[in-house]
One Martini backbone bead per residue (centre of mass of N, CA, C, O) as a GRO file, in nm:
protein
  408
    1MET     BB    1   8.843  12.690  -8.061
    2LYS     BB    2   8.872  13.003  -7.970
    3ARG     BB    3   8.855  13.156  -7.665
    4GLY     BB    4   8.758  13.363  -7.452
    5ARG     BB    5   8.696  13.524  -7.166
    6LEU     BB    6   8.611  13.402  -6.869
    7ILE     BB    7   8.301  13.470  -6.678
    8ILE     BB    8   8.229  13.402  -6.331
    9GLY     BB    9   7.930  13.396  -6.149
   10ILE     BB   10   7.858  13.390  -5.783
   11ASP     BB   11   7.552  13.308  -5.596
   12ILE     BB   12   7.523  13.270  -5.244
   13GLY     BB   13   7.234  13.179  -5.121
   14THR     BB   14   7.003  13.073  -4.899
   15ALA     BB   15   6.839  12.897  -5.132
   16LYS     BB   16   7.051  12.967  -5.376
   17THR     BB   17   7.295  12.848  -5.613
   18THR     BB   18   7.459  13.060  -5.856
   19ILE     BB   19   7.578  13.016  -6.198
   20ILE     BB   20   7.740  13.237  -6.437
   21ALA     BB   21   7.846  13.221  -6.780
   22GLY     BB   22   8.102  13.402  -6.952
   23GLU     BB   23   8.219  13.557  -7.273
   24ALA     BB   24   8.502  13.749  -7.359
   25ALA     BB   25   8.546  13.958  -7.643
   26ASP     BB   26   8.600  14.187  -7.882
   27GLU     BB   27   8.274  14.178  -7.958
   28GLY     BB   28   8.205  14.085  -7.654
   29LEU     BB   29   7.935  13.938  -7.472
   30SER     BB   30   7.878  13.591  -7.373
   31ILE     BB   31   7.629  13.390  -7.251
   32ILE     BB   32   7.679  13.019  -7.194
   33GLY     BB   33   7.568  12.964  -6.887
   34HIS     BB   34   7.420  12.759  -6.612
   35GLY     BB   35   7.369  12.720  -6.244
   36ALA     BB   36   7.118  12.567  -6.011
   37VAL     BB   37   7.091  12.523  -5.652
   38PRO     BB   38   7.034  12.430  -5.354
   39SER     BB   39   7.110  12.544  -5.049
   40LYS     BB   40   7.375  12.496  -4.810
   41GLY     BB   41   7.492  12.635  -4.507
   42LEU     BB   42   7.260  12.862  -4.468
   43ARG     BB   43   7.168  13.177  -4.285
   44LYS     BB   44   7.070  13.481  -4.345
   45GLY     BB   45   7.334  13.506  -4.546
   46ALA     BB   46   7.501  13.296  -4.373
   47VAL     BB   47   7.756  13.097  -4.276
   48ILE     BB   48   7.729  12.760  -4.104
   49SER     BB   49   7.862  12.566  -4.344
   50ILE     BB   50   8.120  12.503  -4.543
   51ASP     BB   51   8.076  12.215  -4.646
   52ASP     BB   52   7.781  12.246  -4.741
   53ALA     BB   53   7.822  12.490  -4.927
   54ALA     BB   54   8.036  12.354  -5.110
   55GLU     BB   55   7.849  12.138  -5.223
   56SER     BB   56   7.665  12.334  -5.375
   57VAL     BB   57   7.884  12.455  -5.554
   58ARG     BB   58   7.964  12.195  -5.699
   59GLU     BB   59   7.685  12.148  -5.826
   60ALA     BB   60   7.673  12.417  -5.983
   61VAL     BB   61   7.926  12.373  -6.150
   62LYS     BB   62   7.837  12.122  -6.301
   63ALA     BB   63   7.594  12.255  -6.438
   64ALA     BB   64   7.752  12.483  -6.582
   65GLU     BB   65   7.952  12.305  -6.738
   66SER     BB   66   7.735  12.152  -6.896
   67SER     BB   67   7.600  12.404  -7.026
   68ALA     BB   68   7.890  12.537  -7.146
   69GLY     BB   69   8.145  12.352  -7.196
   70ILE     BB   70   8.331  12.382  -6.928
   71HIS     BB   71   8.597  12.484  -6.703
   72ILE     BB   72   8.586  12.573  -6.365
   73LYS     BB   73   8.821  12.784  -6.161
   74ALA     BB   74   8.702  13.087  -6.159
   75VAL     BB   75   8.556  13.368  -5.964
   76HIS     BB   76   8.288  13.596  -5.910
   77LEU     BB   77   8.195  13.712  -5.594
   78GLY     BB   78   7.907  13.743  -5.419
   79VAL     BB   79   7.822  13.997  -5.175
   80GLY     BB   80   7.670  14.061  -4.846
   81GLY     BB   81   7.470  14.176  -4.598
   82GLU     BB   82   7.468  14.340  -4.280
   83ASN     BB   83   7.798  14.445  -4.296
   84VAL     BB   84   7.755  14.675  -4.492
   85GLU     BB   85   7.952  14.970  -4.579
   86THR     BB   86   7.951  15.332  -4.643
   87PHE     BB   87   8.192  15.588  -4.766
   88LEU     BB   88   8.358  15.888  -4.794
   89SER     BB   89   8.653  15.976  -4.982
   90HIS     BB   90   8.989  16.132  -5.008
   91GLY     BB   91   9.209  16.213  -5.285
   92VAL     BB   92   9.568  16.306  -5.345
   93ILE     BB   93   9.786  16.427  -5.613
   94ALA     BB   94  10.079  16.479  -5.777
   95LEU     BB   95  10.184  16.608  -6.087
   96THR     BB   96  10.448  16.533  -6.351
   97LYS     BB   97  10.283  16.537  -6.603
   98LYS     BB   98  10.115  16.670  -6.872
   99GLU     BB   99   9.930  16.413  -6.848
  100ILE     BB  100   9.670  16.229  -6.756
  101THR     BB  101   9.664  15.903  -6.642
  102ALA     BB  102   9.560  15.596  -6.554
  103ARG     BB  103   9.767  15.581  -6.323
  104ASP     BB  104   9.678  15.838  -6.176
  105ILE     BB  105   9.391  15.745  -6.115
  106GLU     BB  106   9.475  15.500  -5.950
  107SER     BB  107   9.640  15.660  -5.734
  108VAL     BB  108   9.407  15.839  -5.620
  109ILE     BB  109   9.233  15.602  -5.530
  110ASP     BB  110   9.442  15.479  -5.339
  111ALA     BB  111   9.450  15.728  -5.154
  112ALA     BB  112   9.147  15.697  -5.065
  113LYS     BB  113   9.199  15.399  -4.943
  114ALA     BB  114   9.401  15.529  -4.720
  115VAL     BB  115   9.221  15.426  -4.464
  116ALA     BB  116   9.082  15.386  -4.161
  117ILE     BB  117   8.985  15.062  -4.057
  118PRO     BB  118   8.861  14.819  -3.915
  119PHE     BB  119   9.002  14.505  -3.875
  120GLU     BB  120   8.710  14.354  -3.943
  121ARG     BB  121   8.751  14.503  -4.218
  122GLU     BB  122   8.689  14.535  -4.581
  123ILE     BB  123   8.751  14.624  -4.904
  124LEU     BB  124   8.543  14.604  -5.195
  125HIS     BB  125   8.511  14.918  -5.286
  126ALA     BB  126   8.620  15.191  -5.519
  127ILE     BB  127   8.412  15.462  -5.609
  128PRO     BB  128   8.402  15.702  -5.826
  129VAL     BB  129   8.244  16.030  -5.812
  130GLY     BB  130   8.492  16.246  -5.850
  131PHE     BB  131   8.687  16.511  -5.997
  132SER     BB  132   8.995  16.715  -5.957
  133VAL     BB  133   9.161  16.992  -6.136
  134ASN     BB  134   9.304  17.246  -5.997
  135GLY     BB  135   9.001  17.286  -5.850
  136HIS     BB  136   8.825  17.152  -6.070
  137ASN     BB  137   8.511  17.044  -6.077
  138GLY     BB  138   8.308  16.781  -6.219
  139ILE     BB  139   8.489  16.541  -6.302
  140THR     BB  140   8.477  16.217  -6.463
  141ASP     BB  141   8.739  16.234  -6.683
  142PRO     BB  142   9.088  16.316  -6.659
  143LYS     BB  143   9.198  16.201  -6.901
  144GLY     BB  144   9.441  16.415  -7.069
  145MET     BB  145   9.477  16.621  -6.871
  146GLY     BB  146   9.598  16.913  -6.724
  147GLY     BB  147   9.828  16.933  -6.433
  148VAL     BB  148   9.925  16.927  -6.063
  149ARG     BB  149   9.630  16.839  -5.940
  150LEU     BB  150   9.470  16.540  -5.806
  151GLU     BB  151   9.129  16.463  -5.730
  152ALA     BB  152   8.919  16.235  -5.522
  153LYS     BB  153   8.594  16.103  -5.495
  154VAL     BB  154   8.520  15.816  -5.281
  155ARG     BB  155   8.345  15.518  -5.254
  156ILE     BB  156   8.343  15.313  -4.974
  157VAL     BB  157   8.325  14.954  -4.952
  158THR     BB  158   8.240  14.749  -4.676
  159GLY     BB  159   8.319  14.441  -4.499
  160SER     BB  160   8.314  14.160  -4.336
  161SER     BB  161   8.577  13.958  -4.308
  162THR     BB  162   8.442  13.702  -4.207
  163SER     BB  163   8.215  13.682  -4.414
  164VAL     BB  164   8.383  13.694  -4.672
  165GLN     BB  165   8.585  13.458  -4.603
  166ASN     BB  166   8.372  13.236  -4.588
  167PHE     BB  167   8.298  13.247  -4.890
  168VAL     BB  168   8.579  13.196  -4.995
  169LYS     BB  169   8.613  12.917  -4.855
  170VAL     BB  170   8.388  12.779  -5.003
  171CYS     BB  171   8.515  12.799  -5.282
  172GLU     BB  172   8.786  12.662  -5.212
  173LYS     BB  173   8.656  12.393  -5.117
  174ALA     BB  174   8.538  12.365  -5.428
  175GLY     BB  175   8.799  12.456  -5.620
  176LEU     BB  176   8.806  12.778  -5.615
  177GLU     BB  177   8.888  13.087  -5.745
  178VAL     BB  178   8.898  13.421  -5.626
  179ILE     BB  179   8.919  13.715  -5.792
  180GLU     BB  180   8.652  13.864  -5.674
  181THR     BB  181   8.455  14.089  -5.488
  182ILE     BB  182   8.095  14.156  -5.509
  183LEU     BB  183   7.839  14.352  -5.465
  184LYS     BB  184   7.522  14.253  -5.517
  185PRO     BB  185   7.361  14.522  -5.533
  186LEU     BB  186   7.549  14.640  -5.748
  187ALA     BB  187   7.498  14.420  -5.962
  188ALA     BB  188   7.190  14.455  -5.983
  189GLY     BB  189   7.208  14.747  -6.084
  190GLU     BB  190   7.358  14.676  -6.347
  191ALA     BB  191   7.117  14.487  -6.458
  192LEU     BB  192   6.839  14.685  -6.394
  193LEU     BB  193   6.964  14.964  -6.463
  194THR     BB  194   6.979  15.252  -6.600
  195GLU     BB  195   7.161  15.529  -6.641
  196ASP     BB  196   6.931  15.726  -6.575
  197GLU     BB  197   6.848  15.600  -6.305
  198ARG     BB  198   7.121  15.634  -6.162
  199ALA     BB  199   7.129  15.944  -6.196
  200LEU     BB  200   6.843  16.023  -6.063
  201GLY     BB  201   6.751  15.781  -5.885
  202ALA     BB  202   6.763  15.458  -5.717
  203ALA     BB  203   6.614  15.145  -5.608
  204VAL     BB  204   6.719  14.813  -5.506
  205ILE     BB  205   6.505  14.537  -5.423
  206ASP     BB  206   6.613  14.231  -5.267
  207ILE     BB  207   6.409  13.944  -5.230
  208GLY     BB  208   6.500  13.701  -5.044
  209ALA     BB  209   6.501  13.437  -4.830
  210GLY     BB  210   6.670  13.580  -4.572
  211THR     BB  211   6.689  13.864  -4.723
  212THR     BB  212   6.679  14.232  -4.763
  213GLU     BB  213   6.824  14.422  -5.026
  214THR     BB  214   6.939  14.766  -5.051
  215ALA     BB  215   7.010  14.986  -5.329
  216PHE     BB  216   7.149  15.313  -5.367
  217PHE     BB  217   7.114  15.554  -5.633
  218HIS     BB  218   7.327  15.845  -5.735
  219GLU     BB  219   7.475  15.998  -5.984
  220GLY     BB  220   7.567  15.687  -6.085
  221ASN     BB  221   7.590  15.591  -5.775
  222LEU     BB  222   7.656  15.440  -5.499
  223CYS     BB  223   7.521  15.551  -5.160
  224HIS     BB  224   7.359  15.291  -5.038
  225THR     BB  225   7.292  15.036  -4.785
  226HIS     BB  226   7.043  14.770  -4.698
  227VAL     BB  227   6.953  14.530  -4.434
  228ILE     BB  228   6.707  14.269  -4.389
  229PRO     BB  229   6.606  13.984  -4.182
  230VAL     BB  230   6.390  13.957  -4.435
  231GLY     BB  231   6.207  13.697  -4.615
  232GLY     BB  232   6.070  13.431  -4.774
  233SER     BB  233   6.094  13.242  -4.520
  234ASN     BB  234   5.897  13.403  -4.343
  235PHE     BB  235   5.648  13.351  -4.510
  236THR     BB  236   5.658  13.044  -4.493
  237ASN     BB  237   5.639  13.021  -4.183
  238ASP     BB  238   5.369  13.165  -4.151
  239ILE     BB  239   5.208  12.961  -4.323
  240ALA     BB  240   5.270  12.705  -4.164
  241ILE     BB  241   5.136  12.808  -3.902
  242GLY     BB  242   4.858  12.918  -4.004
  243LEU     BB  243   4.791  12.630  -4.178
  244ARG     BB  244   4.924  12.372  -4.067
  245THR     BB  245   5.190  12.320  -4.249
  246PRO     BB  246   5.441  12.224  -4.408
  247ALA     BB  247   5.701  12.392  -4.541
  248PRO     BB  248   5.695  12.277  -4.833
  249GLU     BB  249   5.393  12.342  -4.870
  250ALA     BB  250   5.410  12.646  -4.809
  251GLU     BB  251   5.592  12.714  -5.050
  252LYS     BB  252   5.394  12.625  -5.272
  253ILE     BB  253   5.163  12.813  -5.190
  254LYS     BB  254   5.314  13.078  -5.223
  255ILE     BB  255   5.381  13.046  -5.528
  256ARG     BB  256   5.082  12.985  -5.635
  257HIS     BB  257   4.895  13.193  -5.414
  258GLY     BB  258   5.034  13.440  -5.357
  259CYS     BB  259   4.961  13.761  -5.183
  260ALA     BB  260   4.987  14.104  -5.066
  261MET     BB  261   4.663  14.157  -5.124
  262LEU     BB  262   4.336  14.130  -5.034
  263SER     BB  263   4.197  14.309  -5.266
  264LEU     BB  264   4.293  14.087  -5.503
  265VAL     BB  265   4.081  13.889  -5.371
  266ARG     BB  266   3.838  13.663  -5.399
  267GLU     BB  267   3.603  13.514  -5.201
  268GLU     BB  268   3.571  13.233  -5.380
  269GLU     BB  269   3.848  13.157  -5.338
  270GLU     BB  270   4.054  12.855  -5.347
  271ILE     BB  271   4.265  12.627  -5.158
  272GLU     BB  272   4.505  12.370  -5.124
  273VAL     BB  273   4.586  12.186  -4.821
  274GLY     BB  274   4.849  12.023  -4.688
  275TYR     BB  275   4.940  11.750  -4.471
  276ALA     BB  276   5.054  11.567  -4.233
  277GLY     BB  277   5.052  11.255  -4.295
  278ASP     BB  278   4.710  11.121  -4.332
  279ARG     BB  279   4.597  11.381  -4.394
  280PRO     BB  280   4.385  11.531  -4.583
  281PRO     BB  281   4.324  11.757  -4.792
  282LYS     BB  282   4.221  12.111  -4.787
  283LYS     BB  283   3.985  12.355  -4.839
  284VAL     BB  284   4.048  12.711  -4.858
  285PRO     BB  285   4.044  13.025  -4.837
  286ARG     BB  286   4.260  13.250  -4.979
  287GLN     BB  287   4.235  13.473  -4.763
  288TYR     BB  288   4.388  13.329  -4.538
  289LEU     BB  289   4.665  13.361  -4.673
  290ILE     BB  290   4.667  13.677  -4.702
  291GLU     BB  291   4.637  13.736  -4.393
  292ILE     BB  292   4.939  13.642  -4.356
  293ILE     BB  293   5.108  13.804  -4.573
  294GLN     BB  294   5.044  14.110  -4.550
  295PRO     BB  295   5.181  14.190  -4.277
  296ARG     BB  296   5.471  14.117  -4.371
  297THR     BB  297   5.482  14.315  -4.608
  298VAL     BB  298   5.437  14.570  -4.448
  299GLU     BB  299   5.680  14.542  -4.263
  300LEU     BB  300   5.902  14.546  -4.477
  301PHE     BB  301   5.834  14.834  -4.609
  302LYS     BB  302   5.851  14.996  -4.345
  303LEU     BB  303   6.151  14.947  -4.294
  304ILE     BB  304   6.244  15.081  -4.557
  305LYS     BB  305   6.115  15.357  -4.507
  306GLU     BB  306   6.275  15.427  -4.253
  307GLU     BB  307   6.546  15.441  -4.405
  308ILE     BB  308   6.477  15.657  -4.612
  309THR     BB  309   6.387  15.883  -4.413
  310GLY     BB  310   6.628  15.872  -4.210
  311ARG     BB  311   6.841  15.938  -4.465
  312GLY     BB  312   6.715  16.130  -4.686
  313LEU     BB  313   6.627  15.964  -4.979
  314HIS     BB  314   6.360  16.032  -5.123
  315GLY     BB  315   6.460  16.285  -5.307
  316MET     BB  316   6.680  16.076  -5.465
  317LEU     BB  317   6.424  15.892  -5.606
  318SER     BB  318   6.311  15.966  -5.907
  319SER     BB  319   6.295  15.657  -6.033
  320GLY     BB  320   6.265  15.482  -5.786
  321VAL     BB  321   6.170  15.130  -5.776
  322VAL     BB  322   6.328  14.802  -5.779
  323LEU     BB  323   6.228  14.470  -5.805
  324THR     BB  324   6.373  14.166  -5.669
  325GLY     BB  325   6.373  13.850  -5.653
  326GLY     BB  326   6.166  13.600  -5.553
  327GLY     BB  327   5.964  13.794  -5.388
  328SER     BB  328   5.870  13.969  -5.650
  329LEU     BB  329   5.655  13.756  -5.772
  330MET     BB  330   5.439  13.842  -5.604
  331GLU     BB  331   5.135  13.936  -5.590
  332GLY     BB  332   5.123  14.289  -5.522
  333VAL     BB  333   5.408  14.389  -5.419
  334ASP     BB  334   5.430  14.655  -5.587
  335ILE     BB  335   5.180  14.796  -5.477
  336MET     BB  336   5.254  14.794  -5.180
  337ALA     BB  337   5.521  14.947  -5.210
  338GLU     BB  338   5.401  15.207  -5.330
  339ASN     BB  339   5.211  15.279  -5.094
  340ILE     BB  340   5.439  15.295  -4.869
  341LEU     BB  341   5.685  15.457  -5.019
  342ASP     BB  342   5.595  15.678  -5.223
  343LEU     BB  343   5.684  15.528  -5.503
  344PRO     BB  344   5.792  15.418  -5.780
  345VAL     BB  345   5.709  15.078  -5.895
  346ARG     BB  346   5.896  14.789  -6.015
  347LYS     BB  347   5.969  14.511  -6.187
  348GLY     BB  348   6.245  14.349  -6.267
  349SER     BB  349   6.463  14.360  -6.569
  350LEU     BB  350   6.702  14.321  -6.806
  351ASN     BB  351   6.545  14.495  -7.014
  352ASP     BB  352   6.578  14.773  -6.858
  353ALA     BB  353   6.899  14.750  -6.970
  354GLY     BB  354   6.864  14.613  -7.273
  355ILE     BB  355   6.742  14.332  -7.229
  356GLU     BB  356   6.561  14.064  -7.176
  357THR     BB  357   6.220  14.022  -7.123
  358GLY     BB  358   6.203  13.719  -6.997
  359ILE     BB  359   6.363  13.769  -6.720
  360ILE     BB  360   6.119  13.815  -6.521
  361SER     BB  361   6.097  13.494  -6.465
  362GLY     BB  362   6.418  13.539  -6.327
  363PRO     BB  363   6.510  13.730  -6.062
  364ALA     BB  364   6.719  13.536  -5.912
  365TYR     BB  365   6.945  13.610  -6.154
  366SER     BB  366   7.037  13.911  -6.134
  367ALA     BB  367   7.298  13.896  -5.965
  368GLY     BB  368   7.455  13.698  -6.144
  369ALA     BB  369   7.439  13.868  -6.403
  370GLY     BB  370   7.568  14.122  -6.273
  371LEU     BB  371   7.847  14.003  -6.219
  372VAL     BB  372   7.922  13.965  -6.516
  373LEU     BB  373   7.872  14.256  -6.613
  374TYR     BB  374   8.064  14.396  -6.415
  375ALA     BB  375   8.322  14.245  -6.498
  376ALA     BB  376   8.308  14.317  -6.800
  377LYS     BB  377   8.326  14.621  -6.765
  378GLU     BB  378   8.608  14.621  -6.643
  379ILE     BB  379   8.749  14.492  -6.885
  380PHE     BB  380   8.663  14.700  -7.101
  381ASN     BB  381   8.791  14.939  -6.959
  382GLU     BB  382   9.081  14.833  -6.968
  383GLN     BB  383   9.055  14.807  -7.302
  384ARG     BB  384   8.890  15.050  -7.420
  385SER     BB  385   8.587  14.878  -7.519
  386ILE     BB  386   8.300  14.942  -7.386
  387GLY     BB  387   8.212  15.104  -7.608
  388GLY     BB  388   8.003  15.088  -7.853
  389LYS     BB  389   8.033  14.788  -7.991
  390GLY     BB  390   8.089  14.638  -7.731
  391GLN     BB  391   7.823  14.707  -7.579
  392ALA     BB  392   7.623  14.615  -7.793
  393ASN     BB  393   7.715  14.314  -7.772
  394ILE     BB  394   7.642  14.260  -7.485
  395ILE     BB  395   7.337  14.291  -7.532
  396SER     BB  396   7.272  14.115  -7.787
  397ARG     BB  397   7.403  13.842  -7.673
  398VAL     BB  398   7.226  13.819  -7.415
  399LYS     BB  399   6.947  13.790  -7.540
  400ALA     BB  400   6.973  13.505  -7.659
  401TRP     BB  401   7.032  13.363  -7.391
  402ALA     BB  402   6.789  13.449  -7.214
  403SER     BB  403   6.562  13.320  -7.387
  404ASP     BB  404   6.656  13.028  -7.331
  405ILE     BB  405   6.666  13.015  -7.009
  406PHE     BB  406   6.378  13.197  -6.937
  407SER     BB  407   6.135  13.048  -7.104
  408ASP     BB  408   6.067  12.805  -6.887
   0.00000   0.00000   0.00000
């Protein structure tokens, strides 16, 4: 049976390495499998051991290959971290033909990319914000128009060359070719936000194990990113110290009983805490746990609020905030975020972008799913079949897959 084009997204996170496999054909995109294993060789979103990280990638590849019944050779790699920066650039070219072609649009974007950046940085994305033809602004797609001068305003996204190349080396060490690198917050926005939300302005906050990454969207485009070196592992460490329990036990307690707000917990509630060695487990009030978690939650969202207010972004977020990542599963985290950020907040789901409702049970997969959707959108754009039937099939065929993977 003839296969379509395989699209493989890989998200190498601090806690988990995830691979999601998609298949693009004329009728749309079908997600055909996934693999997820605990990560090794990473700390706070950065590679600290290429060999260990590569071992995790190989394990995730095997799981995804088994799930999808394919052989994985090349991937679209998600990158993030503290070293991502964005800025606006401007490109202009003279036109020699009667009509603007796709090649002209590519050329003017290349002109905007021809800017001086520090040697230790590399361009991850060049995202068109708007075009101008013969001085007429506000054009979103100049193809087919006539003129003698084409200008483009482009948002340039750069990352640390060292950080990006370390992740590329991890994939290569695992026997994979990296087709392209994609900013993970950008991919998460692709998976979790509707077009209206991106147009009106929204933020996606991805609470991972080692870091919390925020992507800000306005007028349909990414406009800013921000990373805080605080994530789920900090909550786990706080619990381990506060309850004097081993880290693995603290992680289980966080997942089973964690809550971001003391006011949501009844006084009579108790939890069982296990200890190291031969000490028997002991029951303690659940409030003890929440008294540890709440201050860290407040700290996290206050840091994000400082970035929003300091950058003047509050008025640009009319659609509010979407939470994702494993940390977003904690009870009350959305309420706490709304109280502190003074913005509408919801927990993200691929259904919010027209995909499966059950996906909310697996927010840690949103970046990986977004990588596949983002790459598929690029492919369909290239083939001029992203709209109409093509896009409808992307959504409908992902629904069936998502319900199978995330229903357990």
